[in-house]
Structure formats: C-alpha cells, structure tokens
PDBQT receptor file of N, H, CA, C and O in Angstrom, charges set to zero:
ATOM      1  N   MET A   1      26.310 -62.844 -71.671  1.00  0.00    +0.000 N 
ATOM      2  CA  MET A   1      25.681 -63.518 -72.041  1.00  0.00    +0.000 C 
ATOM      3  C   MET A   1      24.410 -63.501 -73.385  1.00  0.00    +0.000 C 
ATOM      4  O   MET A   1      23.647 -62.549 -73.551  1.00  0.00    +0.000 OA
ATOM      5  N   PRO A   2      24.410 -64.449 -74.030  1.00  0.00    +0.000 N 
ATOM      6  CA  PRO A   2      23.735 -64.374 -74.865  1.00  0.00    +0.000 C 
ATOM      7  C   PRO A   2      22.180 -64.713 -75.045  1.00  0.00    +0.000 C 
ATOM      8  O   PRO A   2      21.776 -65.868 -74.909  1.00  0.00    +0.000 OA
ATOM      9  N   GLN A   3      21.313 -63.629 -75.365  1.00  0.00    +0.000 N 
ATOM     10  H   GLN A   3      21.641 -62.690 -75.476  1.00  0.00    +0.000 HD
ATOM     11  CA  GLN A   3      20.171 -64.202 -75.830  1.00  0.00    +0.000 C 
ATOM     12  C   GLN A   3      19.457 -65.455 -76.136  1.00  0.00    +0.000 C 
ATOM     13  O   GLN A   3      20.295 -66.245 -76.570  1.00  0.00    +0.000 OA
ATOM     14  N   LEU A   4      18.072 -66.092 -76.100  1.00  0.00    +0.000 N 
ATOM     15  H   LEU A   4      17.391 -65.450 -75.747  1.00  0.00    +0.000 HD
ATOM     16  CA  LEU A   4      18.132 -66.939 -76.104  1.00  0.00    +0.000 C 
ATOM     17  C   LEU A   4      16.656 -66.778 -77.482  1.00  0.00    +0.000 C 
ATOM     18  O   LEU A   4      15.511 -66.716 -77.033  1.00  0.00    +0.000 OA
ATOM     19  N   ASP A   5      16.861 -66.725 -79.113  1.00  0.00    +0.000 N 
ATOM     20  H   ASP A   5      17.791 -66.775 -79.478  1.00  0.00    +0.000 HD
ATOM     21  CA  ASP A   5      16.914 -66.548 -79.954  1.00  0.00    +0.000 C 
ATOM     22  C   ASP A   5      15.276 -67.808 -80.086  1.00  0.00    +0.000 C 
ATOM     23  O   ASP A   5      15.341 -69.035 -80.169  1.00  0.00    +0.000 OA
ATOM     24  N   THR A   6      14.296 -67.154 -80.069  1.00  0.00    +0.000 N 
ATOM     25  H   THR A   6      14.243 -66.158 -80.003  1.00  0.00    +0.000 HD
ATOM     26  CA  THR A   6      13.068 -67.614 -79.483  1.00  0.00    +0.000 C 
ATOM     27  C   THR A   6      12.074 -67.394 -81.758  1.00  0.00    +0.000 C 
ATOM     28  O   THR A   6      11.045 -67.911 -82.193  1.00  0.00    +0.000 OA
ATOM     29  N   SER A   7      12.892 -66.631 -82.321  1.00  0.00    +0.000 N 
ATOM     30  H   SER A   7      13.728 -66.211 -81.968  1.00  0.00    +0.000 HD
ATOM     31  CA  SER A   7      11.908 -66.384 -83.615  1.00  0.00    +0.000 C 
ATOM     32  C   SER A   7      11.590 -67.799 -84.278  1.00  0.00    +0.000 C 
ATOM     33  O   SER A   7      10.463 -67.957 -84.748  1.00  0.00    +0.000 OA
ATOM     34  N   THR A   8      12.325 -68.621 -84.329  1.00  0.00    +0.000 N 
ATOM     35  H   THR A   8      13.240 -68.493 -83.947  1.00  0.00    +0.000 HD
ATOM     36  CA  THR A   8      12.051 -70.227 -85.296  1.00  0.00    +0.000 C 
ATOM     37  C   THR A   8      10.754 -70.977 -84.935  1.00  0.00    +0.000 C 
ATOM     38  O   THR A   8       9.910 -71.455 -85.693  1.00  0.00    +0.000 OA
ATOM     39  N   TRP A   9      10.804 -70.963 -83.585  1.00  0.00    +0.000 N 
ATOM     40  H   TRP A   9      11.490 -70.575 -82.969  1.00  0.00    +0.000 HD
ATOM     41  CA  TRP A   9       9.571 -72.065 -82.833  1.00  0.00    +0.000 C 
ATOM     42  C   TRP A   9       8.105 -71.998 -83.210  1.00  0.00    +0.000 C 
ATOM     43  O   TRP A   9       7.366 -72.937 -82.912  1.00  0.00    +0.000 OA
ATOM     44  N   LEU A  10       7.602 -70.825 -83.918  1.00  0.00    +0.000 N 
ATOM     45  H   LEU A  10       8.202 -70.063 -84.160  1.00  0.00    +0.000 HD
ATOM     46  CA  LEU A  10       7.097 -71.193 -83.973  1.00  0.00    +0.000 C 
ATOM     47  C   LEU A  10       6.586 -71.822 -85.516  1.00  0.00    +0.000 C 
ATOM     48  O   LEU A  10       5.732 -72.671 -85.773  1.00  0.00    +0.000 OA
ATOM     49  N   THR A  11       7.494 -71.022 -86.416  1.00  0.00    +0.000 N 
ATOM     50  H   THR A  11       8.188 -70.332 -86.208  1.00  0.00    +0.000 HD
ATOM     51  CA  THR A  11       7.492 -72.430 -87.640  1.00  0.00    +0.000 C 
ATOM     52  C   THR A  11       7.814 -73.577 -87.109  1.00  0.00    +0.000 C 
ATOM     53  O   THR A  11       7.349 -74.496 -87.784  1.00  0.00    +0.000 OA
ATOM     54  N   MET A  12       8.523 -74.004 -86.015  1.00  0.00    +0.000 N 
ATOM     55  H   MET A  12       8.901 -73.258 -85.467  1.00  0.00    +0.000 HD
ATOM     56  CA  MET A  12       8.879 -75.434 -85.643  1.00  0.00    +0.000 C 
ATOM     57  C   MET A  12       7.901 -76.050 -85.432  1.00  0.00    +0.000 C 
ATOM     58  O   MET A  12       7.840 -77.094 -86.082  1.00  0.00    +0.000 OA
ATOM     59  N   ILE A  13       6.994 -75.830 -84.715  1.00  0.00    +0.000 N 
ATOM     60  H   ILE A  13       7.043 -74.982 -84.188  1.00  0.00    +0.000 HD
ATOM     61  CA  ILE A  13       5.914 -76.076 -84.037  1.00  0.00    +0.000 C 
ATOM     62  C   ILE A  13       4.751 -76.492 -85.068  1.00  0.00    +0.000 C 
ATOM     63  O   ILE A  13       4.035 -77.490 -85.139  1.00  0.00    +0.000 OA
ATOM     64  N   LEU A  14       4.847 -75.428 -85.766  1.00  0.00    +0.000 N 
ATOM     65  H   LEU A  14       5.429 -74.617 -85.708  1.00  0.00    +0.000 HD
ATOM     66  CA  LEU A  14       3.358 -75.669 -86.889  1.00  0.00    +0.000 C 
ATOM     67  C   LEU A  14       4.172 -76.384 -87.564  1.00  0.00    +0.000 C 
ATOM     68  O   LEU A  14       3.699 -77.490 -87.825  1.00  0.00    +0.000 OA
ATOM     69  N   SER A  15       4.847 -76.268 -87.819  1.00  0.00    +0.000 N 
ATOM     70  H   SER A  15       5.231 -75.369 -87.607  1.00  0.00    +0.000 HD
ATOM     71  CA  SER A  15       5.983 -77.912 -89.376  1.00  0.00    +0.000 C 
ATOM     72  C   SER A  15       5.635 -79.182 -88.273  1.00  0.00    +0.000 C 
ATOM     73  O   SER A  15       5.724 -80.407 -88.190  1.00  0.00    +0.000 OA
ATOM     74  N   MET A  16       5.303 -78.326 -87.709  1.00  0.00    +0.000 N 
ATOM     75  H   MET A  16       5.230 -77.331 -87.777  1.00  0.00    +0.000 HD
ATOM     76  CA  MET A  16       5.966 -80.446 -86.358  1.00  0.00    +0.000 C 
ATOM     77  C   MET A  16       4.021 -80.722 -86.489  1.00  0.00    +0.000 C 
ATOM     78  O   MET A  16       3.508 -81.810 -86.748  1.00  0.00    +0.000 OA
ATOM     79  N   PHE A  17       3.456 -79.754 -86.295  1.00  0.00    +0.000 N 
ATOM     80  H   PHE A  17       3.873 -78.870 -86.085  1.00  0.00    +0.000 HD
ATOM     81  CA  PHE A  17       2.359 -80.881 -85.981  1.00  0.00    +0.000 C 
ATOM     82  C   PHE A  17       1.414 -81.237 -87.143  1.00  0.00    +0.000 C 
ATOM     83  O   PHE A  17       0.672 -82.212 -87.021  1.00  0.00    +0.000 OA
ATOM     84  N   LEU A  18       1.399 -79.958 -89.066  1.00  0.00    +0.000 N 
ATOM     85  H   LEU A  18       2.001 -79.166 -89.165  1.00  0.00    +0.000 HD
ATOM     86  CA  LEU A  18       1.495 -80.563 -90.126  1.00  0.00    +0.000 C 
ATOM     87  C   LEU A  18       2.264 -81.751 -89.997  1.00  0.00    +0.000 C 
ATOM     88  O   LEU A  18       1.892 -82.397 -89.018  1.00  0.00    +0.000 OA
ATOM     89  N   ALA A  19       2.906 -82.113 -90.427  1.00  0.00    +0.000 N 
ATOM     90  H   ALA A  19       3.208 -81.588 -91.222  1.00  0.00    +0.000 HD
ATOM     91  CA  ALA A  19       4.331 -83.146 -89.808  1.00  0.00    +0.000 C 
ATOM     92  C   ALA A  19       3.656 -84.425 -89.307  1.00  0.00    +0.000 C 
ATOM     93  O   ALA A  19       3.623 -85.291 -90.181  1.00  0.00    +0.000 OA
ATOM     94  N   LEU A  20       3.043 -84.824 -87.998  1.00  0.00    +0.000 N 
ATOM     95  H   LEU A  20       3.070 -84.120 -87.288  1.00  0.00    +0.000 HD
ATOM     96  CA  LEU A  20       1.931 -85.139 -87.634  1.00  0.00    +0.000 C 
ATOM     97  C   LEU A  20       1.022 -85.534 -88.285  1.00  0.00    +0.000 C 
ATOM     98  O   LEU A  20       0.677 -86.664 -88.631  1.00  0.00    +0.000 OA
ATOM     99  N   PHE A  21       0.561 -84.385 -88.480  1.00  0.00    +0.000 N 
ATOM    100  H   PHE A  21       0.841 -83.467 -88.199  1.00  0.00    +0.000 HD
ATOM    101  CA  PHE A  21      -0.816 -84.653 -89.098  1.00  0.00    +0.000 C 
ATOM    102  C   PHE A  21      -0.809 -85.793 -90.082  1.00  0.00    +0.000 C 
ATOM    103  O   PHE A  21      -1.329 -86.908 -90.048  1.00  0.00    +0.000 OA
ATOM    104  N   ILE A  22       0.213 -84.945 -91.294  1.00  0.00    +0.000 N 
ATOM    105  H   ILE A  22       0.636 -84.039 -91.322  1.00  0.00    +0.000 HD
ATOM    106  CA  ILE A  22       0.147 -85.675 -92.685  1.00  0.00    +0.000 C 
ATOM    107  C   ILE A  22       0.220 -87.516 -91.868  1.00  0.00    +0.000 C 
ATOM    108  O   ILE A  22      -0.786 -88.203 -92.048  1.00  0.00    +0.000 OA
ATOM    109  N   ILE A  23       1.096 -87.984 -91.259  1.00  0.00    +0.000 N 
ATOM    110  H   ILE A  23       1.913 -87.427 -91.113  1.00  0.00    +0.000 HD
ATOM    111  CA  ILE A  23       1.468 -89.290 -90.663  1.00  0.00    +0.000 C 
ATOM    112  C   ILE A  23       0.177 -89.903 -90.032  1.00  0.00    +0.000 C 
ATOM    113  O   ILE A  23       0.042 -91.126 -90.035  1.00  0.00    +0.000 OA
ATOM    114  N   PHE A  24      -0.769 -89.092 -89.493  1.00  0.00    +0.000 N 
ATOM    115  H   PHE A  24      -0.659 -88.098 -89.490  1.00  0.00    +0.000 HD
ATOM    116  CA  PHE A  24      -2.073 -89.621 -88.955  1.00  0.00    +0.000 C 
ATOM    117  C   PHE A  24      -2.744 -90.471 -89.735  1.00  0.00    +0.000 C 
ATOM    118  O   PHE A  24      -3.131 -91.639 -89.753  1.00  0.00    +0.000 OA
ATOM    119  N   GLN A  25      -2.758 -88.920 -90.748  1.00  0.00    +0.000 N 
ATOM    120  H   GLN A  25      -2.444 -87.971 -90.733  1.00  0.00    +0.000 HD
ATOM    121  CA  GLN A  25      -3.819 -89.382 -91.656  1.00  0.00    +0.000 C 
ATOM    122  C   GLN A  25      -3.358 -90.815 -92.707  1.00  0.00    +0.000 C 
ATOM    123  O   GLN A  25      -3.959 -91.807 -93.117  1.00  0.00    +0.000 OA
ATOM    124  N   LEU A  26      -1.947 -90.260 -92.849  1.00  0.00    +0.000 N 
ATOM    125  H   LEU A  26      -1.458 -89.453 -92.516  1.00  0.00    +0.000 HD
ATOM    126  CA  LEU A  26      -1.240 -91.783 -93.574  1.00  0.00    +0.000 C 
ATOM    127  C   LEU A  26      -1.390 -92.792 -93.257  1.00  0.00    +0.000 C 
ATOM    128  O   LEU A  26      -1.253 -93.615 -94.162  1.00  0.00    +0.000 OA
ATOM    129  N   LYS A  27      -1.720 -93.315 -91.957  1.00  0.00    +0.000 N 
ATOM    130  H   LYS A  27      -1.832 -92.647 -91.221  1.00  0.00    +0.000 HD
ATOM    131  CA  LYS A  27      -1.619 -94.568 -91.053  1.00  0.00    +0.000 C 
ATOM    132  C   LYS A  27      -3.220 -94.889 -91.361  1.00  0.00    +0.000 C 
ATOM    133  O   LYS A  27      -3.735 -95.675 -92.156  1.00  0.00    +0.000 OA
ATOM    134  N   ILE A  28      -3.859 -93.855 -90.297  1.00  0.00    +0.000 N 
ATOM    135  H   ILE A  28      -3.441 -93.217 -89.651  1.00  0.00    +0.000 HD
ATOM    136  CA  ILE A  28      -5.257 -94.604 -90.912  1.00  0.00    +0.000 C 
ATOM    137  C   ILE A  28      -5.768 -94.998 -91.917  1.00  0.00    +0.000 C 
ATOM    138  O   ILE A  28      -6.120 -96.178 -91.937  1.00  0.00    +0.000 OA
ATOM    139  N   SER A  29      -5.980 -94.190 -93.052  1.00  0.00    +0.000 N 
ATOM    140  H   SER A  29      -5.694 -93.232 -93.036  1.00  0.00    +0.000 HD
ATOM    141  CA  SER A  29      -5.966 -94.525 -94.497  1.00  0.00    +0.000 C 
ATOM    142  C   SER A  29      -6.029 -96.046 -94.469  1.00  0.00    +0.000 C 
ATOM    143  O   SER A  29      -7.029 -96.761 -94.531  1.00  0.00    +0.000 OA
ATOM    144  N   LYS A  30      -4.283 -96.511 -94.323  1.00  0.00    +0.000 N 
ATOM    145  H   LYS A  30      -3.471 -95.930 -94.272  1.00  0.00    +0.000 HD
ATOM    146  CA  LYS A  30      -4.249 -97.423 -94.685  1.00  0.00    +0.000 C 
ATOM    147  C   LYS A  30      -5.437 -98.741 -93.817  1.00  0.00    +0.000 C 
ATOM    148  O   LYS A  30      -5.804 -99.707 -94.487  1.00  0.00    +0.000 OA
ATOM    149  N   HIS A  31      -5.696 -98.656 -93.001  1.00  0.00    +0.000 N 
ATOM    150  H   HIS A  31      -5.398 -97.872 -92.457  1.00  0.00    +0.000 HD
ATOM    151  CA  HIS A  31      -6.652 -98.851 -92.677  1.00  0.00    +0.000 C 
ATOM    152  C   HIS A  31      -7.730 -99.816 -93.395  1.00  0.00    +0.000 C 
ATOM    153  O   HIS A  31      -7.825 -99.362 -94.536  1.00  0.00    +0.000 OA
ATOM    154  N   SER A  32      -8.534-100.862 -93.280  1.00  0.00    +0.000 N 
ATOM    155  H   SER A  32      -8.457-101.231 -92.354  1.00  0.00    +0.000 HD
ATOM    156  CA  SER A  32     -10.162-101.175 -93.856  1.00  0.00    +0.000 C 
ATOM    157  C   SER A  32     -11.086-101.037 -92.683  1.00  0.00    +0.000 C 
ATOM    158  O   SER A  32     -10.860-101.484 -91.559  1.00  0.00    +0.000 OA
ATOM    159  N   PHE A  33     -12.001-100.464 -93.009  1.00  0.00    +0.000 N 
ATOM    160  H   PHE A  33     -12.185-100.100 -93.922  1.00  0.00    +0.000 HD
ATOM    161  CA  PHE A  33     -13.433-101.109 -91.928  1.00  0.00    +0.000 C 
ATOM    162  C   PHE A  33     -14.263-101.896 -92.622  1.00  0.00    +0.000 C 
ATOM    163  O   PHE A  33     -14.361-102.337 -93.767  1.00  0.00    +0.000 OA
ATOM    164  N   HIS A  34     -14.896-101.950 -91.486  1.00  0.00    +0.000 N 
ATOM    165  H   HIS A  34     -14.816-101.592 -90.556  1.00  0.00    +0.000 HD
ATOM    166  CA  HIS A  34     -16.387-102.582 -92.107  1.00  0.00    +0.000 C 
ATOM    167  C   HIS A  34     -16.980-102.106 -92.415  1.00  0.00    +0.000 C 
ATOM    168  O   HIS A  34     -17.941-102.047 -91.649  1.00  0.00    +0.000 OA
ATOM    169  N   HIS A  35     -17.132-101.368 -93.589  1.00  0.00    +0.000 N 
ATOM    170  H   HIS A  35     -16.351-101.416 -94.212  1.00  0.00    +0.000 HD
ATOM    171  CA  HIS A  35     -18.652-100.487 -93.678  1.00  0.00    +0.000 C 
ATOM    172  C   HIS A  35     -20.108-100.506 -93.132  1.00  0.00    +0.000 C 
ATOM    173  O   HIS A  35     -20.665 -99.472 -92.762  1.00  0.00    +0.000 OA
ATOM    174  N   TYR A  36     -20.851-102.048 -93.090  1.00  0.00    +0.000 N 
ATOM    175  H   TYR A  36     -20.398-102.887 -93.390  1.00  0.00    +0.000 HD
ATOM    176  CA  TYR A  36     -21.852-102.970 -92.903  1.00  0.00    +0.000 C 
ATOM    177  C   TYR A  36     -21.904-103.625 -92.605  1.00  0.00    +0.000 C 
ATOM    178  O   TYR A  36     -22.304-104.579 -93.272  1.00  0.00    +0.000 OA
ATOM    179  N   PRO A  37     -21.335-103.817 -90.529  1.00  0.00    +0.000 N 
ATOM    180  CA  PRO A  37     -20.731-104.772 -90.186  1.00  0.00    +0.000 C 
ATOM    181  C   PRO A  37     -21.889-105.892 -90.054  1.00  0.00    +0.000 C 
ATOM    182  O   PRO A  37     -22.898-105.650 -89.392  1.00  0.00    +0.000 OA
ATOM    183  N   GLU A  38     -21.723-106.981 -90.635  1.00  0.00    +0.000 N 
ATOM    184  H   GLU A  38     -20.904-107.177 -91.173  1.00  0.00    +0.000 HD
ATOM    185  CA  GLU A  38     -23.656-107.886 -90.217  1.00  0.00    +0.000 C 
ATOM    186  C   GLU A  38     -23.267-108.582 -88.631  1.00  0.00    +0.000 C 
ATOM    187  O   GLU A  38     -22.146-109.070 -88.483  1.00  0.00    +0.000 OA
ATOM    188  N   PRO A  39     -24.174-108.588 -87.583  1.00  0.00    +0.000 N 
ATOM    189  CA  PRO A  39     -24.049-110.236 -87.110  1.00  0.00    +0.000 C 
ATOM    190  C   PRO A  39     -24.396-111.258 -87.240  1.00  0.00    +0.000 C 
ATOM    191  O   PRO A  39     -25.253-111.635 -88.039  1.00  0.00    +0.000 OA
ATOM    192  N   THR A  40     -23.847-111.849 -86.540  1.00  0.00    +0.000 N 
ATOM    193  H   THR A  40     -23.151-111.544 -85.890  1.00  0.00    +0.000 HD
ATOM    194  CA  THR A  40     -23.764-112.978 -86.697  1.00  0.00    +0.000 C 
ATOM    195  C   THR A  40     -24.414-113.926 -85.807  1.00  0.00    +0.000 C 
ATOM    196  O   THR A  40     -24.197-114.233 -84.635  1.00  0.00    +0.000 OA
ATOM    197  N   PRO A  41     -25.894-114.590 -87.296  1.00  0.00    +0.000 N 
ATOM    198  CA  PRO A  41     -26.606-115.785 -86.283  1.00  0.00    +0.000 C 
ATOM    199  C   PRO A  41     -26.118-116.522 -85.119  1.00  0.00    +0.000 C 
ATOM    200  O   PRO A  41     -25.337-117.470 -85.036  1.00  0.00    +0.000 OA
ATOM    201  N   THR A  42     -26.801-115.826 -84.196  1.00  0.00    +0.000 N 
ATOM    202  H   THR A  42     -27.436-115.056 -84.264  1.00  0.00    +0.000 HD
ATOM    203  CA  THR A  42     -26.263-117.814 -83.161  1.00  0.00    +0.000 C 
ATOM    204  C   THR A  42     -27.317-119.183 -83.132  1.00  0.00    +0.000 C 
ATOM    205  O   THR A  42     -28.506-119.080 -82.829  1.00  0.00    +0.000 OA
ATOM    206  N   LYS A  43     -26.614-120.556 -83.525  1.00  0.00    +0.000 N 
ATOM    207  H   LYS A  43     -25.648-120.640 -83.770  1.00  0.00    +0.000 HD
ATOM    208  CA  LYS A  43     -27.425-121.142 -83.207  1.00  0.00    +0.000 C 
ATOM    209  C   LYS A  43     -27.334-121.782 -82.508  1.00  0.00    +0.000 C 
ATOM    210  O   LYS A  43     -26.242-122.148 -82.074  1.00  0.00    +0.000 OA
ATOM    211  N   MET A  44     -29.188-122.468 -81.824  1.00  0.00    +0.000 N 
ATOM    212  H   MET A  44     -30.076-122.171 -82.177  1.00  0.00    +0.000 HD
ATOM    213  CA  MET A  44     -29.285-122.985 -80.279  1.00  0.00    +0.000 C 
ATOM    214  C   MET A  44     -28.761-124.345 -80.795  1.00  0.00    +0.000 C 
ATOM    215  O   MET A  44     -29.279-124.945 -81.737  1.00  0.00    +0.000 OA
ATOM    216  N   PRO A  45     -27.830-124.723 -80.188  1.00  0.00    +0.000 N 
ATOM    217  CA  PRO A  45     -28.376-126.046 -80.080  1.00  0.00    +0.000 C 
ATOM    218  C   PRO A  45     -29.083-127.008 -79.863  1.00  0.00    +0.000 C 
ATOM    219  O   PRO A  45     -29.096-127.448 -78.713  1.00  0.00    +0.000 OA
ATOM    220  N   LYS A  46     -29.767-127.543 -80.728  1.00  0.00    +0.000 N 
ATOM    221  H   LYS A  46     -29.756-127.186 -81.662  1.00  0.00    +0.000 HD
ATOM    222  CA  LYS A  46     -31.595-128.728 -80.331  1.00  0.00    +0.000 C 
ATOM    223  C   LYS A  46     -31.529-130.075 -79.476  1.00  0.00    +0.000 C 
ATOM    224  O   LYS A  46     -31.493-131.242 -79.867  1.00  0.00    +0.000 OA
ATOM    225  N   GLN A  47     -31.526-129.582 -78.270  1.00  0.00    +0.000 N 
ATOM    226  H   GLN A  47     -31.555-128.635 -77.952  1.00  0.00    +0.000 HD
ATOM    227  CA  GLN A  47     -31.786-130.667 -77.233  1.00  0.00    +0.000 C 
ATOM    228  C   GLN A  47     -32.592-132.025 -77.674  1.00  0.00    +0.000 C 
ATOM    229  O   GLN A  47     -33.672-131.784 -78.214  1.00  0.00    +0.000 OA
ATOM    230  N   ASN A  48     -32.320-133.144 -77.565  1.00  0.00    +0.000 N 
ATOM    231  H   ASN A  48     -31.442-133.340 -77.126  1.00  0.00    +0.000 HD
ATOM    232  CA  ASN A  48     -33.105-134.293 -78.166  1.00  0.00    +0.000 C 
ATOM    233  C   ASN A  48     -33.522-135.118 -76.778  1.00  0.00    +0.000 C 
ATOM    234  O   ASN A  48     -32.707-135.952 -76.385  1.00  0.00    +0.000 OA
ATOM    235  N   THR A  49     -35.043-134.882 -75.834  1.00  0.00    +0.000 N 
ATOM    236  H   THR A  49     -35.705-134.204 -76.153  1.00  0.00    +0.000 HD
ATOM    237  CA  THR A  49     -35.518-135.032 -75.125  1.00  0.00    +0.000 C 
ATOM    238  C   THR A  49     -36.705-136.920 -75.751  1.00  0.00    +0.000 C 
ATOM    239  O   THR A  49     -37.266-137.388 -76.742  1.00  0.00    +0.000 OA
ATOM    240  N   PRO A  50     -36.404-137.265 -74.243  1.00  0.00    +0.000 N 
ATOM    241  CA  PRO A  50     -36.417-139.056 -74.715  1.00  0.00    +0.000 C 
ATOM    242  C   PRO A  50     -38.238-138.941 -75.371  1.00  0.00    +0.000 C 
ATOM    243  O   PRO A  50     -38.572-139.714 -76.269  1.00  0.00    +0.000 OA
ATOM    244  N   TRP A  51     -39.063-138.111 -74.908  1.00  0.00    +0.000 N 
ATOM    245  H   TRP A  51     -38.791-137.482 -74.179  1.00  0.00    +0.000 HD
ATOM    246  CA  TRP A  51     -39.810-138.928 -76.093  1.00  0.00    +0.000 C 
ATOM    247  C   TRP A  51     -39.832-138.265 -77.673  1.00  0.00    +0.000 C 
ATOM    248  O   TRP A  51     -40.638-138.776 -78.450  1.00  0.00    +0.000 OA
ATOM    249  N   GLU A  52     -39.258-137.515 -78.008  1.00  0.00    +0.000 N 
ATOM    250  H   GLU A  52     -38.602-137.100 -77.377  1.00  0.00    +0.000 HD
ATOM    251  CA  GLU A  52     -39.313-137.379 -79.258  1.00  0.00    +0.000 C 
ATOM    252  C   GLU A  52     -38.398-138.505 -80.015  1.00  0.00    +0.000 C 
ATOM    253  O   GLU A  52     -38.276-138.637 -81.233  1.00  0.00    +0.000 OA
ATOM    254  N   THR A  53     -37.859-139.190 -79.104  1.00  0.00    +0.000 N 
ATOM    255  H   THR A  53     -37.958-139.082 -78.115  1.00  0.00    +0.000 HD
ATOM    256  CA  THR A  53     -37.231-140.706 -79.734  1.00  0.00    +0.000 C 
ATOM    257  C   THR A  53     -37.685-142.108 -80.022  1.00  0.00    +0.000 C 
ATOM    258  O   THR A  53     -37.046-143.049 -80.493  1.00  0.00    +0.000 OA
ATOM    259  N   LYS A  54     -39.064-142.025 -79.591  1.00  0.00    +0.000 N 
ATOM    260  H   LYS A  54     -39.583-141.260 -79.209  1.00  0.00    +0.000 HD
ATOM    261  CA  LYS A  54     -39.762-143.374 -78.812  1.00  0.00    +0.000 C 
ATOM    262  C   LYS A  54     -41.339-142.855 -79.300  1.00  0.00    +0.000 C 
ATOM    263  O   LYS A  54     -41.711-141.685 -79.217  1.00  0.00    +0.000 OA
ATOM    264  N   TRP A  55     -41.937-143.668 -79.676  1.00  0.00    +0.000 N 
ATOM    265  H   TRP A  55     -41.634-144.619 -79.744  1.00  0.00    +0.000 HD
ATOM    266  CA  TRP A  55     -43.391-143.861 -80.111  1.00  0.00    +0.000 C 
ATOM    267  C   TRP A  55     -43.769-143.646 -78.262  1.00  0.00    +0.000 C 
ATOM    268  O   TRP A  55     -42.993-143.952 -77.357  1.00  0.00    +0.000 OA
ATOM    269  N   THR A  56     -44.815-143.195 -78.133  1.00  0.00    +0.000 N 
ATOM    270  H   THR A  56     -45.445-142.947 -78.869  1.00  0.00    +0.000 HD
ATOM    271  CA  THR A  56     -45.599-142.969 -76.819  1.00  0.00    +0.000 C 
ATOM    272  C   THR A  56     -46.754-143.541 -77.033  1.00  0.00    +0.000 C 
ATOM    273  O   THR A  56     -46.581-144.521 -77.757  1.00  0.00    +0.000 OA
ATOM    274  N   LYS A  57     -47.419-143.453 -76.860  1.00  0.00    +0.000 N 
ATOM    275  H   LYS A  57     -47.559-142.657 -76.271  1.00  0.00    +0.000 HD
ATOM    276  CA  LYS A  57     -49.076-143.436 -77.374  1.00  0.00    +0.000 C 
ATOM    277  C   LYS A  57     -50.209-142.752 -76.922  1.00  0.00    +0.000 C 
ATOM    278  O   LYS A  57     -51.195-143.283 -76.411  1.00  0.00    +0.000 OA
ATOM    279  N   ILE A  58     -50.012-141.343 -77.161  1.00  0.00    +0.000 N 
ATOM    280  H   ILE A  58     -49.212-140.911 -77.576  1.00  0.00    +0.000 HD
ATOM    281  CA  ILE A  58     -49.994-140.585 -77.520  1.00  0.00    +0.000 C 
ATOM    282  C   ILE A  58     -49.985-140.468 -79.151  1.00  0.00    +0.000 C 
ATOM    283  O   ILE A  58     -51.004-139.886 -79.523  1.00  0.00    +0.000 OA
ATOM    284  N   TYR A  59     -49.355-140.751 -79.949  1.00  0.00    +0.000 N 
ATOM    285  H   TYR A  59     -48.527-141.224 -79.646  1.00  0.00    +0.000 HD
ATOM    286  CA  TYR A  59     -48.591-141.105 -80.681  1.00  0.00    +0.000 C 
ATOM    287  C   TYR A  59     -49.128-142.438 -81.716  1.00  0.00    +0.000 C 
ATOM    288  O   TYR A  59     -48.983-142.601 -82.927  1.00  0.00    +0.000 OA
ATOM    289  N   LEU A  60     -49.813-143.301 -80.653  1.00  0.00    +0.000 N 
ATOM    290  H   LEU A  60     -49.931-143.169 -79.669  1.00  0.00    +0.000 HD
ATOM    291  CA  LEU A  60     -50.136-144.535 -81.378  1.00  0.00    +0.000 C 
ATOM    292  C   LEU A  60     -51.337-145.282 -80.349  1.00  0.00    +0.000 C 
ATOM    293  O   LEU A  60     -51.298-146.299 -79.657  1.00  0.00    +0.000 OA
ATOM    294  N   PRO A  61     -52.545-144.124 -80.646  1.00  0.00    +0.000 N 
ATOM    295  CA  PRO A  61     -53.628-144.616 -79.364  1.00  0.00    +0.000 C 
ATOM    296  C   PRO A  61     -54.488-145.543 -80.273  1.00  0.00    +0.000 C 
ATOM    297  O   PRO A  61     -55.678-145.788 -80.073  1.00  0.00    +0.000 OA
ATOM    298  N   LEU A  62     -53.996-145.860 -80.942  1.00  0.00    +0.000 N 
ATOM    299  H   LEU A  62     -53.029-145.661 -81.105  1.00  0.00    +0.000 HD
ATOM    300  CA  LEU A  62     -54.982-147.268 -81.673  1.00  0.00    +0.000 C 
ATOM    301  C   LEU A  62     -54.392-148.677 -81.439  1.00  0.00    +0.000 C 
ATOM    302  O   LEU A  62     -55.198-149.598 -81.567  1.00  0.00    +0.000 OA
ATOM    303  N   SER A  63     -53.156-148.990 -81.127  1.00  0.00    +0.000 N 
ATOM    304  H   SER A  63     -52.501-148.241 -81.023  1.00  0.00    +0.000 HD
ATOM    305  CA  SER A  63     -52.090-149.590 -80.717  1.00  0.00    +0.000 C 
ATOM    306  C   SER A  63     -52.235-150.051 -78.780  1.00  0.00    +0.000 C 
ATOM    307  O   SER A  63     -51.363-150.647 -78.146  1.00  0.00    +0.000 OA
ATOM    308  N   LEU A  64     -53.625-149.536 -78.205  1.00  0.00    +0.000 N 
ATOM    309  H   LEU A  64     -54.333-149.052 -78.720  1.00  0.00    +0.000 HD
ATOM    310  CA  LEU A  64     -53.940-150.125 -76.484  1.00  0.00    +0.000 C 
ATOM    311  C   LEU A  64     -55.050-151.469 -76.374  1.00  0.00    +0.000 C 
ATOM    312  O   LEU A  64     -56.280-151.527 -76.387  1.00  0.00    +0.000 OA
ATOM    313  N   PRO A  65     -54.643-151.857 -76.332  1.00  0.00    +0.000 N 
ATOM    314  CA  PRO A  65     -55.260-153.676 -75.782  1.00  0.00    +0.000 C 
ATOM    315  C   PRO A  65     -56.418-153.080 -75.610  1.00  0.00    +0.000 C 
ATOM    316  O   PRO A  65     -56.791-152.038 -75.071  1.00  0.00    +0.000 OA
ATOM    317  N   LEU A  66     -56.956-154.024 -76.224  1.00  0.00    +0.000 N 
ATOM    318  H   LEU A  66     -56.653-154.871 -76.662  1.00  0.00    +0.000 HD
ATOM    319  CA  LEU A  66     -58.782-153.955 -76.111  1.00  0.00    +0.000 C 
ATOM    320  C   LEU A  66     -59.033-154.761 -74.997  1.00  0.00    +0.000 C 
ATOM    321  O   LEU A  66     -60.189-154.946 -74.617  1.00  0.00    +0.000 OA
TER     322      LEU A  66
C-alpha cells in the first residue's frame, strides 16, 4: 500500500491563504466608506397652541372695558 505524499501540503496551504488574503483585500478596497459621518439634525415639529393664534388680554391690556 503506497504512502500518502504530504510534502506539497504546506505549499498548497500557504498559497491558499495568500490567494484568500489577496481576494479579500481586493473586495474590501472596492467599498467606499464615509470618512467623516455627520449626524443628521432632528427637527422638532412645531405644535400650535390655542393661545398663539388669538389675541388675549395679555397682549391687549388697553382693550379692557372701563
């Protein structure tokens, strides 16, 4: 029964790791990442209150009856 020749295994494993490293480097280099991400400002919706749309005695103190 012949012996299994393992003399080329190291060469094959090292060349496989080298090829995988090169492939991953090429894939990663094609992606563009934002260097300075800026947060988007959140705008609060303005809520209209009833006293903002009509005149009150605070706004027109001289309109009181005498």
